[in-house]
C-alpha positions as CSV (number, residue, x, y, z in Angstrom):
1,M,42.8,4.3,-29.3
2,N,44.2,4.2,-25.8
3,N,42.9,2.6,-22.7
4,N,42.4,6.0,-21.0
5,N,39.9,6.9,-23.8
6,L,38.5,3.8,-24.1
7,R,37.7,4.0,-20.2
8,Y,36.2,7.1,-20.6
9,E,34.1,6.6,-23.4
10,L,32.5,3.6,-21.9
11,S,32.1,4.8,-18.4
12,P,28.9,7.1,-18.9
13,K,27.2,3.7,-20.6
14,K,28.7,1.9,-17.5
15,K,27.0,4.1,-15.1
16,A,23.6,4.8,-16.9
17,K,23.6,0.5,-16.7
18,F,24.3,-0.1,-13.4
19,W,22.8,3.3,-11.9
20,F,23.0,1.5,-8.1
21,S,26.6,1.8,-8.6
22,V,26.6,5.7,-7.3
23,I,23.8,5.1,-4.3
24,T,25.4,6.1,-1.1
25,R,25.4,4.0,1.9
26,Q,23.1,6.2,3.9
27,Q,20.5,6.1,0.7
28,W,20.6,2.2,0.5
29,L,19.7,2.2,4.3
30,V,16.9,4.9,3.7
31,L,15.8,2.3,0.8
32,L,15.9,-0.6,3.1
33,A,14.3,1.0,5.9
34,A,11.3,2.2,3.6
35,W,11.0,-1.0,1.8
36,I,11.4,-3.5,4.8
37,G,8.7,-1.3,7.0
38,W,6.6,-2.1,3.6
39,V,7.0,-5.3,3.4
40,F,5.7,-6.1,7.1
41,D,3.3,-3.3,6.7
42,S,1.7,-5.1,3.7
43,M,1.9,-8.6,5.8
44,D,0.4,-7.1,8.8
45,S,-2.3,-6.1,6.5
46,T,-2.7,-9.1,4.6
47,I,-2.6,-11.8,7.1
48,Y,-5.9,-10.5,8.4
49,A,-7.6,-11.2,4.4
50,M,-5.7,-14.9,4.9
51,V,-7.7,-15.4,8.2
52,M,-10.5,-13.4,7.9
53,P,-13.1,-16.6,7.2
54,S,-11.8,-18.6,10.1
55,S,-11.6,-15.7,12.5
56,L,-15.2,-14.4,12.3
57,R,-16.3,-17.9,12.2
58,D,-14.8,-18.3,15.6
59,L,-15.8,-15.1,16.8
60,L,-19.6,-15.1,15.4
61,G,-20.2,-18.9,16.2
62,H,-19.8,-21.6,13.3
63,A,-23.6,-21.6,12.7
64,A,-22.6,-18.1,11.4
65,S,-23.7,-18.1,7.4
66,K,-22.0,-16.8,4.5
67,A,-24.0,-14.0,4.4
68,D,-22.7,-13.2,8.0
69,I,-19.3,-13.5,7.5
70,A,-19.4,-11.6,4.4
71,S,-21.3,-8.3,6.1
72,R,-19.2,-8.3,9.2
73,G,-15.9,-9.2,6.9
74,G,-17.0,-6.3,4.9
75,I,-17.7,-4.1,7.9
76,I,-14.4,-4.9,9.2
77,L,-12.3,-4.0,6.3
78,A,-14.2,-0.6,5.9
79,I,-13.2,0.1,9.3
80,F,-9.5,-1.2,8.7
81,L,-9.4,1.3,5.4
82,V,-10.9,4.3,7.1
83,G,-8.3,3.9,9.9
84,W,-5.6,3.7,7.2
85,A,-6.9,7.1,5.9
86,I,-6.7,8.9,9.0
87,G,-3.2,7.4,9.8
88,G,-1.8,8.5,6.5
89,T,-3.2,12.1,6.8
90,L,-2.3,12.3,10.4
91,F,0.9,10.6,10.3
92,G,1.9,12.6,6.8
93,T,1.1,16.1,8.6
94,L,3.6,14.7,11.6
95,A,6.3,13.7,9.2
96,D,6.2,17.1,7.8
97,Y,6.7,18.7,11.3
98,F,8.9,16.3,12.7
99,G,10.7,14.4,10.2
100,R,10.4,11.4,8.0
101,S,12.2,8.9,9.5
102,R,11.0,9.5,13.2
103,T,7.4,9.2,11.8
104,L,8.2,6.3,9.9
105,A,9.5,4.6,12.9
106,I,6.4,5.2,15.4
107,S,4.2,4.2,12.5
108,I,5.9,0.8,12.4
109,L,5.6,0.2,16.0
110,V,2.0,1.2,15.9
111,Y,0.8,-1.3,13.4
112,A,2.8,-4.1,14.5
113,V,1.9,-3.8,18.3
114,F,-1.8,-3.6,17.4
115,T,-1.4,-6.7,14.9
116,G,0.0,-8.9,18.0
117,V,-3.2,-7.5,20.3
118,A,-5.8,-8.3,17.7
119,A,-5.2,-12.1,18.6
120,L,-6.8,-11.6,21.6
121,S,-9.9,-10.3,20.5
122,Q,-13.1,-11.9,22.4
123,S,-15.7,-10.4,19.4
124,W,-16.0,-9.3,16.1
125,E,-16.3,-5.6,17.4
126,Q,-13.1,-6.2,19.2
127,L,-11.5,-7.6,16.1
128,A,-12.7,-4.5,14.6
129,F,-11.6,-2.0,17.0
130,F,-8.0,-3.2,17.0
131,R,-7.9,-3.5,13.1
132,F,-8.7,0.4,13.1
133,L,-5.7,0.8,15.5
134,T,-3.1,-1.3,13.3
135,A,-4.6,0.8,10.1
136,L,-3.6,3.9,11.8
137,G,0.2,2.8,11.6
138,I,-0.1,1.3,7.8
139,G,-1.4,4.6,6.5
140,G,1.3,6.5,8.3
141,E,4.1,4.3,7.2
142,W,3.8,5.0,3.5
143,A,3.2,8.6,3.9
144,A,6.2,9.0,5.9
145,G,8.2,6.4,4.3
146,S,7.2,7.4,0.4
147,A,8.6,11.0,1.4
148,L,11.3,9.9,3.2
149,V,12.7,7.7,-0.4
150,A,11.7,10.7,-2.9
151,E,13.4,13.3,-0.6
152,S,16.8,11.2,-0.3
153,F,17.8,10.6,-4.2
154,P,18.5,12.3,-7.0
155,D,15.4,13.2,-9.5
156,K,17.2,10.7,-12.2
157,Y,16.7,7.7,-10.0
158,R,13.5,8.6,-8.1
159,T,10.9,6.6,-10.4
160,K,13.3,3.6,-10.0
161,V,14.1,3.5,-6.3
162,L,10.3,4.6,-5.8
163,S,9.0,1.6,-7.8
164,I,11.3,-0.7,-5.7
165,M,9.7,0.7,-2.6
166,Q,6.7,-0.1,-3.7
167,S,7.3,-3.6,-4.7
168,A,7.7,-4.3,-1.0
169,W,3.8,-4.6,-1.0
170,G,4.2,-7.8,-2.8
171,A,7.3,-9.3,-1.0
172,G,4.9,-8.4,2.1
173,F,2.1,-10.7,0.6
174,F,4.4,-13.6,0.0
175,L,5.6,-13.1,3.5
176,A,1.8,-13.2,4.7
177,A,1.3,-16.5,3.0
178,L,4.4,-18.0,4.0
179,V,3.6,-17.7,7.6
180,N,-0.2,-18.8,6.8
181,L,1.5,-21.9,5.4
182,L,3.6,-22.3,8.2
183,I,1.8,-21.2,11.5
184,V,-1.6,-22.7,10.8
185,P,-0.5,-26.0,10.7
186,L,2.1,-25.7,13.7
187,A,-0.9,-24.1,15.5
188,S,-3.5,-26.9,15.0
189,A,-0.8,-29.4,16.0
190,H,-0.6,-27.1,19.6
191,Q,-4.0,-27.1,19.8
192,F,-4.0,-23.4,19.4
193,T,-6.5,-21.2,17.5
194,P,-4.9,-21.0,14.0
195,W,-6.4,-17.4,13.3
196,R,-5.1,-16.1,16.5
197,A,-1.4,-17.4,16.4
198,V,-0.9,-15.9,12.6
199,L,-1.8,-12.7,13.8
200,M,0.4,-12.8,17.0
201,I,3.1,-13.1,14.5
202,G,2.5,-9.7,13.1
203,I,4.0,-8.1,16.3
204,F,8.0,-8.7,15.1
205,P,8.1,-5.6,13.2
206,A,8.0,-3.6,16.3
207,L,11.8,-4.7,16.5
208,F,12.6,-3.1,13.5
209,A,11.3,0.3,14.1
210,A,13.9,0.8,16.8
211,Y,16.5,0.2,13.8
212,V,15.0,2.6,11.8
213,R,15.0,5.1,14.8
214,E,18.8,4.6,15.1
215,K,20.4,4.2,11.8
216,V,18.2,6.2,9.0
217,N,18.8,10.2,8.8
218,E,16.3,12.6,7.6
219,P,16.6,13.7,3.9
220,E,18.3,16.8,3.4
221,K,16.1,18.7,1.9
222,W,13.5,18.3,4.8
223,L,16.1,19.6,7.2
224,I,16.6,22.7,5.1
225,I,13.0,23.4,5.8
226,K,13.2,22.5,9.0
227,R,16.4,24.9,9.5
228,E,14.3,28.1,8.0
229,R,11.0,27.1,9.9
230,E,13.0,27.6,13.3
231,N,15.1,30.4,12.1
232,L,11.5,32.1,11.1
233,K,10.1,31.3,14.6
234,L,13.4,32.6,16.2
235,S,13.4,36.0,14.4
236,G,9.4,36.5,15.2
237,T,8.9,37.1,11.0
238,T,5.1,37.4,10.5
239,S,5.4,37.5,6.7
240,A,3.3,35.4,4.1
241,V,6.4,33.1,3.6
242,S,6.8,32.7,7.2
243,K,3.6,31.3,7.4
244,H,3.7,28.8,4.8
245,L,6.6,27.5,6.6
246,T,5.5,27.2,10.3
247,V,1.7,26.2,9.7
248,L,1.1,22.8,8.6
249,T,-2.7,22.5,7.7
250,L,-4.5,20.6,5.3
251,K,-6.1,23.7,4.1
252,Q,-2.7,24.6,2.2
253,I,-3.0,21.6,0.4
254,F,-6.1,22.9,-1.1
255,W,-5.2,26.6,-1.9
256,P,-5.8,27.4,-5.5
257,K,-1.9,26.3,-7.0
258,L,-2.8,22.8,-5.4
259,R,-6.3,22.1,-5.3
260,R,-6.7,20.3,-8.8
261,D,-3.6,18.2,-8.2
262,T,-5.5,17.3,-4.8
263,I,-8.6,16.3,-6.0
264,V,-6.9,14.5,-8.7
265,G,-4.3,12.6,-6.7
266,T,-7.2,11.7,-4.2
267,L,-9.4,10.2,-6.7
268,L,-6.6,8.0,-8.8
269,A,-5.7,6.7,-5.5
270,F,-9.4,6.2,-4.3
271,S,-10.2,4.2,-7.7
272,A,-7.1,1.7,-7.4
273,T,-7.8,1.5,-3.3
274,F,-11.7,0.5,-3.9
275,G,-10.4,-1.5,-6.8
276,L,-7.9,-3.6,-4.8
277,W,-9.9,-4.1,-1.3
278,A,-13.2,-4.6,-3.3
279,V,-11.8,-7.1,-5.9
280,T,-8.8,-8.7,-4.8
281,N,-8.7,-8.6,-1.2
282,W,-11.6,-11.1,-1.9
283,T,-9.1,-13.4,-3.5
284,P,-8.9,-16.0,-0.7
285,T,-12.6,-16.1,0.2
286,F,-13.2,-16.2,-3.7
287,V,-10.7,-19.4,-3.6
288,E,-12.6,-20.6,-0.3
289,E,-16.0,-20.5,-2.2
290,L,-14.5,-22.3,-5.5
291,L,-13.0,-25.3,-3.0
292,R,-15.9,-25.8,-1.1
293,V,-17.9,-27.0,-3.7
294,H,-15.8,-30.1,-3.9
295,Q,-16.0,-30.8,-0.1
296,T,-12.5,-29.8,0.1
297,S,-10.4,-29.8,3.6
298,E,-9.9,-26.6,5.8
299,Y,-6.1,-27.6,5.9
300,I,-6.2,-27.9,1.7
301,I,-8.4,-25.0,1.7
302,S,-5.7,-22.9,3.8
303,N,-2.7,-24.0,2.0
304,Y,-4.3,-23.2,-1.8
305,K,-5.3,-19.6,-0.6
306,S,-1.9,-19.2,0.3
307,Y,-0.3,-20.6,-3.1
308,A,-3.3,-18.1,-4.6
309,I,-1.7,-15.0,-2.6
310,M,1.9,-16.0,-3.9
311,A,0.5,-16.3,-7.6
312,L,-1.3,-12.9,-7.4
313,N,2.1,-11.1,-5.9
314,T,4.3,-13.0,-8.5
315,G,2.9,-10.4,-11.2
316,A,2.3,-7.9,-8.8
317,I,5.9,-7.2,-7.8
318,L,6.6,-7.5,-11.5
319,G,3.9,-4.5,-12.2
320,Y,5.7,-2.7,-9.0
321,V,8.9,-2.7,-10.8
322,M,7.7,-2.0,-14.1
323,F,5.9,0.9,-13.4
324,G,8.9,3.6,-12.8
325,P,10.7,2.9,-16.1
326,L,7.4,2.7,-18.1
327,A,6.3,5.9,-16.4
328,D,10.0,7.5,-17.6
329,R,9.2,6.6,-20.5
330,I,5.5,7.3,-22.0
331,G,4.9,9.5,-18.9
332,R,3.0,9.2,-15.7
333,K,-0.4,9.9,-17.3
334,K,-0.1,6.9,-20.3
335,A,1.4,4.4,-17.4
336,F,-2.0,5.1,-15.0
337,L,-4.1,4.8,-18.2
338,F,-2.0,1.4,-19.1
339,F,-2.6,-0.2,-15.6
340,F,-6.4,0.8,-15.2
341,L,-7.4,-0.6,-18.3
342,G,-5.5,-4.0,-17.2
343,S,-7.3,-4.0,-14.4
344,L,-10.4,-2.8,-15.7
345,L,-10.6,-5.8,-18.4
346,L,-9.3,-8.9,-16.6
347,A,-11.1,-8.2,-13.0
348,P,-14.4,-9.1,-14.4
349,Y,-13.2,-11.8,-16.7
350,I,-11.6,-13.7,-13.8
351,F,-14.1,-13.4,-11.2
352,Y,-17.2,-14.4,-13.3
353,N,-15.7,-16.8,-16.0
354,V,-13.0,-18.8,-13.9
355,T,-14.9,-21.7,-12.1
356,N,-11.2,-24.0,-11.9
357,Y,-8.8,-23.1,-9.3
358,S,-6.0,-24.2,-11.6
359,T,-7.1,-21.5,-14.3
360,L,-7.5,-19.2,-11.5
361,L,-4.0,-19.8,-10.5
362,L,-2.5,-18.9,-14.0
363,L,-4.4,-15.9,-14.4
364,L,-3.8,-13.9,-11.2
365,P,-0.3,-13.0,-11.8
366,V,-1.7,-11.0,-14.8
367,L,-4.5,-9.5,-12.5
368,G,-1.7,-8.5,-9.7
369,F,0.4,-7.0,-12.6
370,F,-2.4,-4.5,-13.4
371,N,-3.9,-4.0,-10.1
372,N,-1.5,-4.0,-7.8
373,G,1.4,-3.2,-10.1
374,I,-0.7,0.8,-10.6
375,F,0.4,1.5,-7.0
376,S,4.1,2.5,-7.5
377,G,2.6,5.4,-9.5
378,F,1.6,7.0,-6.1
379,P,4.9,7.6,-4.6
380,I,6.4,8.8,-7.9
381,Y,3.7,11.4,-9.0
382,L,2.0,12.4,-5.9
383,A,5.9,13.4,-4.6
384,E,6.0,15.5,-7.6
385,L,3.0,17.3,-7.2
386,Y,3.7,19.1,-3.9
387,P,6.5,21.2,-2.3
388,T,9.0,19.8,0.6
389,R,7.0,21.3,3.6
390,L,3.9,19.8,2.4
391,R,4.9,16.9,0.5
392,A,4.1,14.0,3.3
393,T,0.7,16.1,4.1
394,G,-0.3,16.2,0.7
395,Q,1.2,12.5,-0.3
396,G,-0.7,11.0,2.8
397,F,-4.0,13.1,2.4
398,C,-4.3,12.0,-1.3
399,F,-3.3,8.1,-1.2
400,N,-5.2,7.8,1.9
401,F,-7.9,10.1,1.8
402,G,-9.1,8.0,-1.2
403,R,-9.4,5.1,1.5
404,I,-12.6,6.7,3.0
405,L,-14.2,7.0,0.2
406,A,-12.7,3.3,-0.8
407,A,-14.1,2.0,2.5
408,T,-17.5,1.6,0.9
409,G,-15.7,-1.0,-1.1
410,P,-15.9,-4.0,1.0
411,L,-19.4,-3.1,2.3
412,L,-20.4,-3.1,-1.3
413,T,-19.0,-6.3,-1.9
414,G,-20.3,-7.7,1.1
415,F,-23.8,-6.5,0.5
416,L,-23.5,-7.9,-3.3
417,V,-22.4,-11.2,-2.0
418,S,-25.5,-11.6,0.1
419,S,-27.7,-9.7,-2.9
420,L,-26.4,-11.9,-5.4
421,G,-25.3,-15.1,-4.2
422,S,-21.6,-15.4,-5.2
423,Y,-18.3,-13.3,-4.6
424,A,-17.9,-13.8,-8.4
425,K,-20.9,-11.4,-9.2
426,A,-20.3,-9.1,-6.9
427,V,-16.5,-8.4,-7.6
428,T,-17.4,-8.5,-11.0
429,V,-20.0,-5.6,-10.4
430,V,-17.7,-3.7,-8.2
431,S,-14.7,-3.6,-10.6
432,M,-16.4,-1.0,-12.6
433,I,-14.7,1.6,-10.9
434,Y,-11.8,1.7,-12.9
435,F,-14.1,3.6,-14.9
436,V,-13.4,6.8,-12.4
437,G,-9.4,6.4,-12.5
438,I,-9.5,6.6,-16.4
439,I,-11.9,9.4,-16.8
440,T,-10.0,11.7,-13.7
441,L,-6.9,11.1,-15.7
442,F,-8.3,13.8,-18.0
443,W,-7.9,16.5,-15.5
444,A,-4.2,15.1,-13.9
445,K,-1.1,17.3,-15.1
446,E,2.0,15.2,-16.4
447,T,5.1,15.5,-14.1
448,K,7.9,12.9,-16.4
449,G,10.9,14.9,-16.3
450,K,10.2,17.9,-13.8
451,P,12.3,17.6,-10.8
452,L,10.5,17.5,-7.2
453,P,9.1,20.9,-6.3
454,D,11.2,22.6,-3.4
């Protein structure tokens, strides 16, 4: 066998192994923009969870009880989730009409500015209002970014790159924990309120928005729909086809052909989101509860919360990256089932039984793998349910409207803390929500191996 034949035979294997070698520069820019946008999205979302007890203690007064902090914290998280849902639905529709890249840049600017402005809050009500405005941009970033990535890559690489994009959420958790570790002692040393300093850092992603708008092109799939829409408007066509292309309403994703997919997608997102916000996002507060028993100092508690978030997201990043390959191998529905079952079994065990910080630190990566990793399934699965003209609208609605339903999670957890007396018992109860996701999978359709609908 000569060298040319050898090179010819090995080439397909090499391409299969190094799939990223065929990705174009613009595709890398798209992935980088969506990934970094989602990192900052996660960071701005998470830094509030890191400083929630201290910010509310400051705004409510140091005489505020644990129940007071839990109830106000639950209200703010619920308002945040409602804003996230509204922003995701609104910006998703805008992304279908005005473009993925442009909408992505605007959404990043919105969440960055209002995270910084939240540092100026003088009451818990003001903090809740600014967190609502922040959430509008956070919800919009995912809707625009996931559609942008899904449409910019070939079908055979889509699950891989979308899993990579979703892994940015875990990286954002790390960044938020790092900000907390560095900024809290620095602010304290200069007599500046630590929680305000941490939130002010969240304004820096605004600089990235300008880069996105300048460098990232719209995907060709969306440009084709845009041209068809413009041509139909110019020609004055009033056929049913033209109405499909020129009118973008939420009503279309509930038409008979898409209704079941929309309901299924929304319930799956609701189950995962309720679990995340009613269970995992109380991890910093749970850590504080564990450590206050031992009269641990505020400084050490702050550091230990950061370490816990880092441990949780070590597993989360692995889960994000693994969901795509697993979904390609066993199918979307079975992959969702695997992650829902893992979350259902682990969350009650960890929060109800673990009383030692070291043990918690060992188990959090496993929990993060399942109940964070499952979110990689949504940019993959939801993109495969909708045609291009409705993709961002459908994805934005399903992924984010579920958050309106899930907004009851933090409220319920806060109420249960007051009723049951501990975060451990409250979180154990609300983790039963994963049963809803498992049952919903019976009505979900399998999209493995199918191209994106045009």
